[in-house]
N, C-alpha and C positions, 0 to 999 in steps of 0.2 A: 163492686166499685161504688163508692159513695160520692155523690155530687155535693160539693160544698160551695155555695155562693160566697164570694168574698170581695166583690167589687161592683160598683154601680156602673153599668154600661151607659147610663144617661149622664154621668158626671161631665161637667164642662161643656154641655151641649151648646150653651150660649157663647162659649169662648172659641170653639173650633169645630171642625167637621170630624165626622167619625167614619172609619172604615171597619168593616167586619169581615174577616176572612174565614171561610169555612175550610176545614182541613179534615180529610178523610178519604179512604179508598172508594172506588166506585161501589154503589149499592149499599152505602153505609147510612144513608138517610140525610145527606146534605141538602138536597132540594126541598125536602120536607122541613128541615130545620130553617132553611132560608125563608120559606113561606111564613113560618111562625115568627121569625125575627122581623120580617118585613112588616107584618101587622103590628107587632109590639113596638117597633121603632119608627114606623112610618118611613121606611127606607126603600130605596130602589134595589132590586136584585139584578145583578149582572152575572149571567151564567155563560161559561165557555161552551156548553152544549148548545145553548140558544144561538150563540154567535157562529158556531160551526154550521148549524142549520141555515142561518142567514147567509153565510159566505159560500158554502159549498152544497147546500141543499140536503144535508144529512149530518146529524150530530155525531155520527160515528167516524166521519172522515176527519182525520187529524189535520191534514193540510199543512202548509208552511207556518211554523210558529211565529215568525216575525209579522206576518200579515194578521194572524189572529191576535197577537199581542197588541198591535197598533189599534185594532178595533176594540179590544178589551179596554185599553187605556182611554180611548175616545169615549166609550160608554161610561166608564168610571168618572171621568171629568164631567160629563153631562149630568150624571146622577148627583154629583157633589154640587154642581151649580143649581140644580133643581131643588133638591131636598136637604143637602148638607150631610146626608147619610147614605152609605152604599154598603151592600152585602155582596161579596164576591164568592160565587158558587163555582168552585173548581176543586180538584183534588189537593193541590198544594202539598204533595207528598214528599217533596224534597226541600231541605232548608234553603237551598239557593233559589228555588222558585218563590218561596215565601219572602225571603229577604229582598229579592229583586223587585217584586211587586211593591213592597213598602218603600224601598229606596228610590225607585223610578218615579213614584208619585209624590214623594215628600217635597221636592223643590217647587212643584207646581201648587200643591195643596197641603200645607202643614196640617197633619191630621193626628188624631188619637186612634190607634189601631187596636182592635180586639180580635183575638183568635178564638175560634169555636172548634175545638178538636173533638170530632166524633169518634169515640173509642168503641165502636161497634165490633163485637167479636168476629173474627174471620169467618167462622162457620155461618154466622147470621148473614154476613155480606154475601157469601156464596149462595145461600138459600134465597135471600131477597133478590139477587141477580136473576134467578130462574123465573121470578114473577114479573120481571120488567119487560116492557114492550121492546126496548132496545138493550139487549144483553151485551155485557162486556166479557171478553174471554177470561176464564177463571184465572189463568196465569197472570193477567194484568192486576186483578184484584189481589192475588197472593203477593205479588211483587210490591205493590203500593202499600199493602197492609204491613208487610215486613219492614219496609222503610220507615213507617210511622211508629212502629214499636221498638225499633232498634235504638239503643242508647245514643249512638252517634248522629242519628238523623231524625229522632223524635222531635216534635215541636217544642220550642222553648220560648219563654217570655222574652229572653234576651235577643231574640231575632227582630225585635222592634215592636212588640205588643205591650200595650198598657196593662193588659191582663189576658191570660190564656184560660178560657173556660173549657172544662171537660164535660162532654155529654155522652151518654150511652143510650141511643135510641132503642136498643133491644129490650130495655126495661119496660117499654110501652107507655111511658109518661113523658115523652119528649117536650110537649108544651109546658108541662109543670116544671121540668128541669130548667127550661129557658126562663120561665117566669120567676123561678127561684133566684135567678141571677140578678134580678132587679129588686131594689128596695120596695117595700110595701108603702103605698101612698096613703 
């Protein structure tokens, strides 16, 4: 897979706030991508795993979604007020999850949204999952990966993204792939 930068994620930074949505199955490299993007954009990362840890003492406890969603939106609002840029670190494996996030926040914070789709091969996600401190059941990874590659549920720019970037962390050059999405100064 070839990564082709085609949009400036810094565009219009003075005119509006920016949201960056990470999209990928568990163990695909989303949190690593979030760290790189955070440094590159001076943005706040809001992670559903961190919120689960905060709410229920364990990131693997799913808990009631409405409670987590309220906390997620509170943190996104705070990040936007603070820096004007937020990175949302969650699977976003289903179109309705991605659209809901964008649509729920739009009335409060008109934003330019960017999607960062981690197209890590399934075999790599399963391998990386074995190395994680907090492992996710393989069947969850398989199910979310299948949703993201299925033509009916794969991420699309039309879901509300200004641009949908595709990354493949398995190549080993994730920071370079992210940097390539930005114009050279």
